[in-house]
Backbone as JSON, one array per atom type, in Angstrom:
{
  "sequence": "MSISISVQAGTFDVGVEYAGLREGNVADGATAIFVGSVRDFNLDQSVAQLELEHYPGMTEKVLEDIAGRAQQRWQLGRVRLVHRVGPLLPGDDIVFVGACAPHRQAALDACAYMIDFLKTEAPFWKKEYGRDGVRWVDAREGDREALKKW",
  "N": [[278.74, 199.16, 180.0], [280.35, 200.34, 177.11], [279.61, 200.7, 173.77], [280.84, 201.26, 170.57], [280.32, 201.95, 167.23], [281.34, 202.12, 163.85], [280.8, 202.54, 160.44], [282.43, 203.2, 157.58], [283.79, 205.1, 154.82], [286.27, 206.26, 154.82], [289.74, 206.03, 155.93], [291.04, 204.55, 158.99], [292.8, 205.15, 162.03], [294.78, 203.01, 163.69], [296.16, 203.42, 166.1], [294.84, 205.65, 167.17], [292.28, 204.58, 167.5], [292.8, 202.56, 169.4], [293.72, 204.19, 171.51], [291.36, 205.53, 172.09], [289.84, 203.48, 173.2], [291.22, 203.09, 175.57], [291.43, 205.57, 176.87], [290.99, 207.25, 179.84], [290.08, 204.94, 180.98], [290.16, 203.1, 183.6], [289.16, 200.88, 184.74], [289.36, 198.58, 183.25], [291.7, 196.1, 182.72], [292.69, 194.86, 180.51], [293.11, 194.89, 177.0], [292.12, 193.87, 173.86], [292.81, 193.72, 170.42], [291.89, 193.45, 166.98], [292.95, 193.73, 163.68], [292.03, 193.79, 160.4], [293.22, 193.46, 157.08], [293.42, 194.28, 153.54], [294.32, 191.73, 151.35], [296.61, 190.84, 148.66], [295.78, 188.71, 147.23], [293.35, 186.09, 146.8], [291.74, 183.05, 147.23], [293.56, 181.77, 145.51], [293.86, 183.65, 143.45], [294.84, 186.77, 142.02], [294.41, 189.96, 143.61], [293.66, 193.17, 142.87], [292.12, 195.23, 143.69], [289.64, 195.71, 146.17], [286.22, 195.97, 146.61], [283.85, 197.09, 148.84], [280.5, 196.84, 149.7], [277.54, 197.86, 151.48], [274.58, 197.67, 153.54], [273.23, 200.45, 154.54], [272.43, 201.45, 157.86], [271.13, 198.93, 158.46], [273.48, 197.42, 158.53], [274.99, 198.64, 160.62], [273.26, 198.08, 162.74], [273.41, 195.26, 162.88], [276.12, 194.98, 163.57], [276.08, 196.24, 166.09], [274.43, 194.43, 167.41], [276.04, 192.11, 167.4], [278.17, 193.02, 169.02], [276.72, 193.48, 171.36], [275.89, 190.88, 172.02], [278.38, 189.79, 172.6], [278.98, 191.24, 174.89], [277.1, 190.18, 176.62], [278.12, 187.66, 177.04], [280.7, 188.02, 178.1], [282.36, 189.97, 180.6], [282.63, 193.11, 179.7], [284.19, 196.25, 179.26], [284.55, 198.31, 177.29], [283.8, 198.44, 173.81], [284.8, 198.57, 170.46], [284.01, 198.79, 167.11], [285.02, 199.11, 163.84], [284.39, 199.38, 160.46], [285.31, 199.45, 157.12], [284.04, 200.67, 153.97], [283.51, 200.76, 150.39], [285.93, 201.38, 147.74], [288.98, 199.61, 148.13], [292.5, 199.08, 148.49], [295.15, 196.6, 148.16], [296.76, 196.07, 151.24], [295.45, 198.12, 152.56], [293.72, 198.87, 155.58], [290.83, 197.19, 156.68], [289.07, 196.48, 158.77], [288.55, 197.09, 162.24], [288.55, 195.69, 165.37], [287.95, 195.99, 168.7], [288.23, 195.21, 172.15], [287.72, 195.77, 175.57], [288.34, 194.61, 178.85], [288.14, 193.56, 182.32], [289.95, 191.46, 182.64], [292.4, 189.55, 180.74], [291.61, 187.18, 179.25], [288.86, 187.37, 178.77], [288.79, 189.71, 177.17], [290.32, 188.87, 174.95], [288.83, 186.61, 174.04], [286.32, 187.79, 173.5], [287.0, 189.57, 171.46], [287.82, 187.79, 169.41], [285.42, 186.38, 169.07], [283.7, 188.42, 168.15], [284.87, 189.16, 165.63], [284.65, 186.74, 164.29], [281.84, 186.43, 164.08], [281.18, 188.81, 162.78], [282.34, 188.39, 160.27], [280.6, 186.54, 159.14], [277.91, 187.28, 159.6], [277.45, 190.05, 159.25], [276.06, 192.42, 157.0], [277.78, 192.81, 154.45], [279.0, 193.18, 151.17], [281.33, 191.84, 149.0], [283.43, 192.68, 146.34], [285.87, 191.65, 144.15], [288.62, 192.8, 142.23], [290.8, 191.74, 139.77], [293.59, 190.25, 137.92], [292.26, 188.18, 136.69], [289.75, 189.12, 136.2], [286.56, 190.37, 137.39], [284.91, 189.55, 140.4], [282.33, 188.49, 142.66], [282.51, 187.87, 146.15], [281.81, 185.3, 148.35], [281.06, 184.48, 151.82], [283.49, 182.45, 153.41], [283.63, 178.9, 153.83], [285.23, 178.13, 155.96], [285.02, 180.34, 157.63], [282.38, 180.11, 158.47], [282.57, 177.69, 159.79], [284.18, 178.42, 161.93], [282.39, 179.56, 163.7], [281.28, 177.53, 165.16], [282.72, 177.0, 167.45], [281.78, 178.78, 169.3]],
  "CA": [[279.59, 198.92, 178.85], [280.27, 201.3, 176.03], [279.78, 200.13, 172.43], [280.98, 202.28, 169.54], [280.31, 201.32, 165.91], [281.49, 203.01, 162.69], [280.94, 202.01, 159.09], [282.93, 204.42, 156.96], [284.61, 204.99, 153.62], [287.62, 206.74, 155.09], [290.67, 205.21, 156.7], [291.07, 204.73, 160.43], [294.13, 205.08, 162.62], [294.74, 201.98, 164.73], [296.61, 204.02, 167.35], [293.76, 206.51, 167.68], [291.21, 203.69, 167.95], [293.26, 201.96, 170.65], [293.73, 205.24, 172.53], [289.98, 205.78, 172.46], [289.41, 202.41, 174.1], [291.95, 203.18, 176.84], [291.37, 206.9, 177.48], [290.22, 207.34, 181.07], [289.54, 203.62, 181.32], [290.99, 202.49, 184.64], [288.47, 199.67, 185.23], [289.73, 197.42, 182.43], [293.14, 195.83, 182.7], [293.08, 194.16, 179.28], [292.54, 195.34, 175.73], [292.48, 193.03, 172.72], [292.39, 194.3, 169.15], [292.12, 192.74, 165.73], [292.9, 194.6, 162.51], [292.05, 193.04, 159.15], [293.7, 194.26, 155.95], [293.23, 193.71, 152.21], [295.44, 190.96, 150.78], [296.73, 190.96, 147.2], [295.34, 187.45, 146.63], [292.27, 185.39, 147.48], [291.37, 181.84, 146.5], [294.59, 181.56, 144.48], [293.78, 184.64, 142.38], [295.33, 188.09, 142.42], [293.44, 190.99, 143.93], [294.22, 194.51, 142.69], [291.24, 196.12, 144.44], [288.46, 195.13, 146.81], [285.16, 196.96, 146.82], [282.89, 196.64, 149.84], [279.21, 197.51, 149.76], [276.79, 197.49, 152.67], [273.21, 198.15, 153.63], [273.28, 201.43, 155.63], [271.44, 201.28, 158.93], [271.07, 197.51, 158.81], [274.84, 196.97, 158.86], [275.31, 199.13, 161.96], [272.42, 197.34, 163.69], [273.99, 193.92, 163.03], [277.36, 195.13, 164.34], [275.68, 196.5, 167.48], [273.92, 193.17, 167.95], [277.19, 191.25, 167.65], [278.86, 193.56, 170.21], [275.84, 193.25, 172.51], [275.97, 189.45, 172.39], [279.68, 189.6, 173.25], [278.86, 191.81, 176.23], [276.32, 189.24, 177.43], [278.95, 186.48, 177.33], [281.89, 188.39, 178.85], [282.31, 191.28, 181.25], [283.4, 194.02, 178.87], [284.04, 197.67, 179.57], [284.38, 199.07, 176.06], [283.92, 197.73, 172.54], [284.87, 199.46, 169.3], [284.03, 198.13, 165.81], [285.11, 200.01, 162.69], [284.47, 198.63, 159.2], [285.35, 200.33, 155.95], [283.3, 200.33, 152.76], [284.02, 201.45, 149.22], [287.09, 200.75, 147.12], [290.17, 199.45, 148.97], [293.66, 198.49, 147.81], [295.94, 195.7, 149.01], [297.47, 196.76, 152.32], [294.53, 198.99, 153.3], [293.0, 198.27, 156.69], [289.39, 197.07, 156.44], [288.26, 196.33, 159.98], [289.16, 197.18, 163.56], [287.71, 195.16, 166.44], [288.62, 196.17, 169.98], [287.43, 194.88, 173.34], [288.36, 195.98, 176.87], [287.74, 193.84, 179.94], [289.0, 193.55, 183.49], [290.98, 190.42, 182.52], [292.8, 189.32, 179.35], [290.92, 186.13, 178.51], [287.58, 187.91, 178.31], [289.06, 190.63, 176.07], [290.75, 188.07, 173.79], [287.71, 185.81, 173.55], [285.3, 188.68, 172.95], [287.51, 190.09, 170.19], [287.73, 186.7, 168.45], [283.99, 186.12, 168.86], [283.11, 189.48, 167.32], [285.33, 189.1, 164.24], [284.07, 185.54, 163.68], [280.44, 186.68, 163.72], [281.16, 189.89, 161.8], [282.68, 187.81, 158.96], [279.52, 185.71, 158.62], [276.57, 187.85, 159.78], [277.31, 191.46, 158.87], [275.68, 192.54, 155.59], [278.75, 193.43, 153.56], [279.19, 192.45, 149.92], [282.7, 192.07, 148.54], [283.73, 192.47, 144.93], [287.31, 191.7, 143.92], [289.11, 193.09, 140.9], [292.14, 191.18, 139.61], [293.99, 189.88, 136.56], [291.29, 187.23, 136.15], [288.46, 189.78, 136.06], [285.83, 190.84, 138.56], [284.05, 188.51, 140.97], [281.75, 188.68, 143.98], [283.09, 186.9, 147.06], [280.93, 184.84, 149.44], [281.74, 184.07, 153.06], [284.15, 181.16, 153.26], [283.16, 177.82, 154.7], [286.05, 178.19, 157.17], [284.45, 181.37, 158.5], [281.17, 179.52, 159.08], [283.04, 176.64, 160.72], [284.72, 179.07, 163.13], [281.29, 179.89, 164.61], [280.91, 176.35, 165.96], [283.4, 177.01, 168.75], [281.06, 179.67, 170.18]],
  "C": [[279.32, 199.98, 177.79], [280.54, 200.59, 174.7], [279.83, 201.28, 171.44], [281.16, 201.58, 168.19], [280.5, 202.38, 164.84], [281.58, 202.17, 161.43], [281.26, 203.22, 158.24], [283.74, 204.13, 155.71], [286.06, 205.35, 153.92], [288.45, 205.79, 155.93], [290.46, 205.43, 158.2], [292.5, 204.56, 160.89], [294.07, 204.12, 163.79], [295.15, 202.55, 166.08], [295.54, 204.89, 167.99], [292.62, 205.65, 168.21], [291.57, 203.03, 169.29], [293.21, 203.0, 171.78], [292.31, 205.56, 173.0], [289.42, 204.72, 173.4], [290.01, 202.58, 175.49], [291.75, 204.5, 177.57], [290.43, 206.92, 178.69], [289.66, 206.02, 181.56], [290.48, 202.94, 182.32], [290.36, 201.22, 185.2], [288.9, 198.42, 184.49], [291.24, 197.27, 182.36], [293.62, 195.18, 181.42], [292.37, 194.78, 178.08], [293.05, 194.41, 174.64], [291.98, 193.73, 171.46], [292.69, 193.33, 168.01], [292.0, 193.76, 164.62], [293.01, 193.71, 161.28], [292.4, 193.96, 158.0], [293.45, 193.52, 154.63], [294.51, 192.98, 151.79], [295.48, 191.18, 149.27], [296.38, 189.66, 146.49], [294.16, 186.92, 147.43], [291.89, 184.2, 146.61], [292.27, 181.62, 145.29], [294.49, 182.5, 143.28], [294.25, 185.99, 142.91], [294.16, 189.02, 142.72], [294.14, 192.35, 143.81], [293.42, 195.54, 143.47], [290.09, 195.31, 145.0], [287.45, 196.25, 146.99], [284.13, 196.36, 147.76], [281.64, 197.5, 149.79], [278.5, 197.05, 151.02], [275.38, 198.06, 152.58], [273.17, 199.13, 154.8], [272.12, 201.27, 156.61], [271.35, 199.84, 159.39], [272.45, 197.0, 159.23], [275.21, 197.39, 160.28], [274.52, 198.37, 163.02], [272.97, 195.94, 163.93], [275.28, 193.99, 163.85], [277.06, 195.4, 165.81], [275.17, 195.23, 168.15], [275.06, 192.21, 168.28], [277.93, 191.71, 168.9], [278.03, 193.32, 171.46], [275.86, 191.8, 172.97], [277.31, 189.15, 173.07], [279.63, 190.1, 174.69], [278.06, 190.89, 177.16], [277.15, 188.04, 177.86], [280.13, 186.8, 178.25], [281.67, 189.74, 179.5], [283.23, 192.22, 180.48], [283.14, 195.45, 179.29], [283.73, 198.48, 178.32], [284.57, 198.15, 174.86], [283.93, 198.77, 171.43], [284.96, 198.6, 168.04], [284.04, 199.19, 164.73], [285.22, 199.12, 161.45], [284.4, 199.61, 158.05], [284.49, 199.78, 154.83], [283.9, 201.13, 151.61], [285.23, 200.72, 148.65], [288.31, 200.76, 148.06], [291.26, 198.75, 148.17], [294.38, 197.52, 148.73], [296.79, 196.51, 150.0], [296.58, 197.69, 153.12], [293.89, 198.22, 154.44], [291.5, 198.31, 156.4], [288.6, 197.18, 157.73], [289.12, 196.46, 161.23], [288.13, 196.65, 164.56], [288.5, 195.31, 167.73], [287.68, 195.88, 171.13], [288.28, 195.1, 174.58], [287.59, 195.2, 177.93], [288.67, 193.91, 181.14], [290.17, 192.56, 183.37], [291.19, 190.03, 181.07], [291.97, 188.28, 178.62], [289.57, 186.59, 177.99], [287.77, 188.85, 177.12], [289.45, 189.86, 174.81], [289.6, 187.28, 173.19], [286.65, 186.68, 172.9], [285.73, 189.22, 171.59], [287.4, 189.01, 169.11], [286.28, 186.39, 168.09], [283.4, 187.16, 167.89], [283.59, 189.41, 165.88], [284.77, 187.85, 163.57], [282.63, 185.79, 163.24], [280.31, 187.81, 162.71], [281.39, 189.32, 160.4], [281.51, 187.06, 158.34], [278.15, 186.37, 158.66], [276.4, 189.26, 159.26], [277.02, 191.57, 157.37], [276.64, 193.41, 154.8], [278.86, 192.55, 152.31], [280.54, 192.86, 149.36], [282.83, 191.74, 147.06], [285.23, 192.65, 144.75], [287.61, 191.96, 142.45], [290.53, 192.54, 140.81], [292.44, 190.87, 138.16], [292.97, 188.97, 135.89], [289.9, 187.83, 136.01], [287.88, 190.21, 137.38], [284.95, 189.7, 139.07], [283.54, 188.94, 142.34], [282.26, 187.55, 144.87], [282.09, 186.58, 148.17], [281.75, 184.59, 150.7], [282.32, 182.68, 152.85], [283.58, 180.14, 154.24], [283.94, 177.82, 156.02], [285.56, 179.23, 158.15], [283.2, 180.84, 159.2], [281.55, 178.44, 160.1], [283.55, 177.24, 162.01], [283.64, 179.39, 164.15], [280.96, 178.74, 165.55], [281.59, 176.36, 167.33], [282.69, 177.9, 169.76], [279.71, 179.11, 170.56]]
}
């Protein structure tokens, strides 16, 4: 299995990321991807900008661990995780999660598993700027509840 992790300030191209998962990959018949984007609201408040901070080195290690645990549960060929940091605007893509597997259910389940654990375990700190001021955002209870299915 091939695991590729990036934590970056710059944008990513979903098409390029998908192509990287598929290029020369004839063993996997299924690819599942998830792309998360900045919304213009959260918890009934407007969001004009989201700023993401992380702990370099530790963040990548946690993402690699999440991908490795997914590989232990499902037969995966390739995994790609990209997460942005820094200031982001509504509509900007934040995260790309991609998983390739011989069959679709493994790819779909692994992709869902990784985003669920990324949302709760990865050391990212979110600060939102909006009409109501600036606030730090914690992981939502719904995100923690989603882990119970795994």
